[in-house]
C-alpha positions in Angstrom: -6.2 -6.0 30.7 -6.4 -4.4 27.2 -9.8 -3.3 26.0 -10.6 -2.8 22.3 -13.1 -0.2 21.3 -15.1 -0.9 18.0 -13.6 0.7 14.9 -15.3 3.5 13.0 -16.0 2.7 9.4 -13.5 4.4 7.2 -15.7 4.3 4.1 -18.4 6.3 5.8 -16.1 9.2 6.5 -13.3 9.3 3.8 -14.7 7.7 0.7 -17.7 8.4 -1.6 -20.2 5.6 -2.3 -18.5 4.1 -5.4 -16.1 1.9 -3.5 -14.0 -0.4 -5.6 -12.0 -2.2 -2.9 -12.9 -2.3 0.8 -11.1 -3.8 3.7 -13.0 -4.3 7.0 -10.9 -5.2 10.1 -8.4 -7.0 8.1 -6.0 -9.2 10.1 -3.0 -11.4 9.3 -1.4 -13.3 12.2 1.6 -15.7 11.8 2.6 -18.5 14.1 6.3 -18.1 14.8 8.6 -20.7 16.2 10.7 -19.6 19.2 13.0 -22.6 19.3 12.9 -26.1 20.8 10.6 -26.8 23.7 9.1 -23.4 23.5 5.5 -22.6 22.5 4.9 -20.8 19.2 4.3 -17.1 19.4 1.8 -15.1 17.3 3.1 -12.2 15.2 0.3 -9.8 14.5 1.6 -8.3 11.3 -1.8 -6.9 10.4 -4.2 -6.2 13.2 -7.6 -4.8 12.3 -7.0 -2.5 9.3 -10.0 -0.9 7.5 -10.0 1.3 4.4 -11.7 1.8 1.1 -10.4 2.6 -2.4 -12.2 4.3 -5.2 -11.8 4.1 -9.0 -9.1 6.5 -10.3 -7.8 7.3 -6.8 -4.5 6.6 -5.0 -4.3 5.5 -1.4 -0.8 5.7 -0.1 0.2 3.5 2.8 3.1 4.8 4.9 5.0 3.8 8.1 8.2 2.4 9.4 9.7 -0.9 8.2 7.8 -3.7 10.0 4.5 -1.8 10.3 2.6 -4.2 8.0 2.6 -2.4 4.7 3.9 -5.3 2.6 1.7 -7.8 4.5 -1.3 -5.6 3.5 -0.1 -5.8 -0.1 0.0 -9.6 0.0 -3.7 -9.6 1.2 -4.9 -7.2 -1.4 -3.1 -9.2 -4.2 -4.5 -12.5 -2.9 -1.0 -14.0 -2.5 -2.1 -15.2 1.0 -5.5 -15.3 2.7 -6.1 -13.0 5.7 -6.5 -14.5 9.2 -9.7 -12.6 9.8 -11.8 -9.7 8.5 -13.4 -9.0 5.1 -11.9 -7.8 1.8 -14.5 -6.9 -0.8 -13.6 -6.6 -4.5 -16.0 -6.6 -7.4 -18.8 -7.8 -5.1 -16.8 -10.7 -3.8 -15.5 -11.1 -0.2 -11.9 -12.3 -1.2 -11.3 -13.4 2.4 -13.9 -16.2 2.1 -13.7 -16.9 -1.7 -13.0 -20.4 -3.1 -10.4 -21.1 -5.7 -12.8 -20.6 -8.7 -13.9 -17.2 -7.4 -10.3 -16.1 -6.7 -9.3 -17.1 -10.3 -12.0 -14.8 -11.6 -11.1 -11.9 -9.3 -7.2 -12.1 -9.4 -6.8 -10.5 -12.8 -8.5 -7.4 -11.4 -5.6 -6.7 -9.0 -2.0 -6.5 -10.3 1.3 -5.5 -8.7 4.3 -3.5 -9.5 7.3 -4.5 -7.4 10.2 -2.4 -5.9 13.1 -3.9 -7.9 12.2 -4.0 -11.6 15.2 -6.2 -12.5 14.3 -8.8 -9.9 10.7 -8.9 -10.9 11.4 -9.6 -14.6 12.5 -13.0 -15.8 16.0 -12.4 -17.3 15.6 -15.4 -19.7 12.4 -14.0 -21.3 12.0 -11.2 -23.8 9.7 -8.3 -23.2 7.3 -9.7 -25.7 7.0 -13.0 -23.8 6.5 -11.3 -20.5 3.8 -9.0 -21.7 1.9 -11.7 -23.6 2.1 -14.3 -20.8 -0.9 -12.8 -18.8 -3.0 -12.8 -21.9 -2.1 -16.5 -22.7 -3.2 -17.5 -19.2 -6.3 -15.4 -18.8 -7.7 -14.7 -22.2 -8.5 -16.5 -25.5 -6.8 -13.9 -27.8 -5.0 -15.2 -30.8 -1.2 -14.8 -31.2 -1.6 -11.7 -33.4 -4.1 -10.1 -31.1 -1.8 -10.7 -28.1 1.2 -9.1 -30.0 -1.0 -6.2 -31.0 -2.1 -5.5 -27.5 1.4 -5.9 -26.0 2.8 -3.4 -28.5 0.1 -0.9 -27.9 0.7 -1.2 -24.1 4.4 -0.6 -24.7 3.6 2.6 -26.6 1.4 3.8 -23.6 4.3 3.4 -21.1 6.8 5.1 -23.4 8.7 2.2 -24.9 9.7 2.0 -28.5 8.7 -0.9 -30.9 12.3 -2.1 -31.1 12.2 -2.9 -27.4 9.6 -5.6 -28.0 12.2 -8.4 -28.6 14.8 -7.3 -26.0 15.8 -9.0 -22.7 15.6 -7.1 -19.4 19.4 -6.7 -19.0 19.3 -4.5 -22.2 17.3 -1.8 -20.5 18.0 0.9 -17.9 16.3 0.8 -14.5 13.6 3.2 -15.5 12.9 1.3 -18.7 12.6 -2.0 -16.8 10.1 -0.4 -14.5 8.1 0.7 -17.5 8.1 -2.9 -18.7 6.8 -4.0 -15.2 4.1 -1.3 -15.3 3.1 -2.4 -18.8 2.9 -6.0 -17.7 0.7 -5.1 -14.7 -1.7 -3.3 -17.1 -2.1 -6.0 -19.7 -5.2 -7.5 -18.2 -6.9 -4.1 -17.7 -6.9 -4.3 -13.8 -9.1 -2.2 -11.6 -6.4 -2.0 -8.8 -2.6 -1.9 -9.0 -0.6 -2.4 -5.8 2.6 -0.5 -6.2 5.1 -1.6 -3.5 7.9 1.1 -3.4 7.9 1.3 -7.2 10.4 4.1 -7.6 12.7 3.6 -4.6 15.3 1.6 -6.6 15.5 4.3 -9.3 17.5 7.5 -9.7 15.8 10.7 -8.5 15.5 12.1 -12.0 13.9 8.8 -13.2 11.6 8.7 -10.2 9.7 11.8 -11.4 9.3 10.3 -14.9 7.8 7.0 -13.6 5.5 8.8 -11.1 4.2 11.1 -13.9 3.7 8.0 -16.1 1.7 6.3 -13.3 -0.5 9.4 -12.9 -1.0 9.7 -16.7 -2.0 6.1 -16.9 -4.5 6.5 -14.1 -6.1 9.5 -15.8 -6.4 7.4 -19.0 -7.6 4.1 -17.6 -9.3 5.0 -14.3 -7.2 2.4 -12.4 -6.8 2.8 -8.7 -3.5 2.6 -6.9 -2.6 1.2 -3.5 0.8 3.0 -3.2 3.3 1.8 -0.6 6.2 4.0 0.1 8.7 5.2 2.7 9.3 8.4 0.8 6.8 10.9 2.0 7.8 13.4 -0.7 6.8 10.9 -3.3 3.5 10.2 -1.5 2.7 13.9 -1.4 3.1 14.1 -5.2 1.0 11.1 -6.1 -1.5 10.3 -3.4 -5.2 11.3 -2.9 -5.5 9.8 0.6 -2.9 8.7 3.1 -3.1 5.7 5.5 -0.5 5.8 8.3 0.3 2.5 9.9 2.1 1.6 13.1 2.7 -2.0 14.3 0.0 -3.5 12.1 -2.7 -0.9 12.9 -3.9 2.2 11.2 -3.2 5.3 13.4 -4.4 8.1 11.0 -6.3 8.1 7.7 -7.3 11.1 5.7 -6.9 13.3 2.6 -3.4 14.1 1.5 -3.7 17.8 2.0 -5.1 17.4 5.6 -2.4 14.9 6.6 0.5 16.9 5.2 -0.7 20.4 6.3 -1.8 19.4 9.8 -1.0 15.9 11.0 -2.9 14.9 14.2 -1.4 11.7 15.5 1.9 12.0 17.3 3.4 9.3 15.0 2.3 11.0 11.9 3.9 14.2 13.2 7.2 12.4 13.7 7.1 10.9 10.2 6.5 14.2 8.5 9.0 16.0 10.7 11.7 13.7 9.4 11.0 14.5 5.8 13.6 16.9 4.3 12.1 20.2 3.0 13.7 22.8 0.8 11.2 25.5 1.7 11.9 26.7 5.3 8.2 27.6 5.7 7.2 24.0 5.2 9.6 22.5 7.6 8.1 21.1 10.8 9.6 21.0 14.3 11.8 18.0 14.7 10.3 15.3 16.9 12.7 12.6 18.2 11.0 9.3 19.1 12.7 7.3 21.9 13.3 3.6 21.4 12.5 1.5 18.4 9.5 -0.1 16.8 8.3 -2.9 19.3 8.2 -6.5 18.2 4.9 -7.6 16.7 5.4 -10.8 18.9 5.1 -8.7 22.0 3.2 -5.4 21.3 2.7 -3.1 24.3 -0.7 -3.1 25.9 -3.2 -0.4 25.1 -2.1 2.0 22.3 0.8 0.3 20.4 2.6 3.7 20.3 2.4 4.5 24.0 6.0 3.5 24.8 7.4 6.1 22.3 4.7 8.8 22.6 5.6 12.0 24.5 1.9 12.5 25.3 1.0 9.0 26.7 -0.9 8.8 29.9 -2.2 5.8 31.9 -5.3 5.5 29.7 -3.0 5.0 26.7 -1.4 2.0 28.3 -4.7 0.3 29.2 -7.2 0.8 26.3 -6.6 0.5 22.6 -7.8 3.8 21.0 -10.4 3.5 18.3 -9.9 5.0 14.8 -12.5 7.8 15.0 -13.3 10.9 13.1 -11.6 14.1 14.1 -11.6 17.3 12.0 -12.3 15.5 8.7 -9.9 12.5 9.1 -9.7 9.3 11.2 -7.3 9.3 14.1 -6.5 6.6 16.7 -5.4 8.6 19.7 -7.1 9.2 23.1 -5.6 12.7 23.5 -6.0 13.9 19.9 -8.2 16.9 20.9 -5.8 17.9 23.7 -2.6 17.9 21.8 -3.8 19.6 18.6 
């Protein structure tokens, strides 16, 4: 029988007191059909994730496809409600908020999507897309909306003549600048960036990343940055949350995570990142097997069937996310293997 040990509070260890967004044991489970005459199964896409986000900071969420990163993004942006847990934003527990309260809080959290062309309406001009959030959420006049939209375009590096153009008339990097401008129109406190540069050329990625960092310095907005590219994460993040099969396995400052990862899964992720500098290259770590199905996770530690250090305890008891050398790690043997 699997036993769960209570989770240590992330905010008490990682974050200073001025917390902007805080998740406590956030869960999202889906009932999945298995076919005729078969009972529905439960997919635990998000299974007890806790973290906090501070103004002007960037929390990067990393992990394999299927680990729950995009599900977490949908909870933060209030696209769907969590199954259990708490999500605090601006003094409101979003998980239990009614429609009126959600309408008040939603403008505070905006999203930048992976594919800028798919996220922009091809039938609308940039002017219409930038002004639409203001029409819905504010009482500004037409001239005031246009003035604010043009000012935001200037902030993200777009020229005045771009104001009346359609998305197909832009390059990929310019489209993502439009998407970033749209996300900032309501002066949000948090922006969820889901793989915002993965669809762009490498040379353009650096420009967009530097733009995001400059805008953060100017506005104090916080980023929840989701990415597969650990080189990008190392450039932009302040903290890193490593997820595996719906759970957080390591959480700490960027420098701590990249210089000395503690969890075996974090070590494997960083070892797979290409490095130009031989001194920064880590020993390759091949993980056997594939990511287990969230419909049938292994008992105990969810990583035990791929971990080279797993023992009987790992297959019986879920490890808690506890403090170890200045970061949070969910591993029974963390002290022995580091």
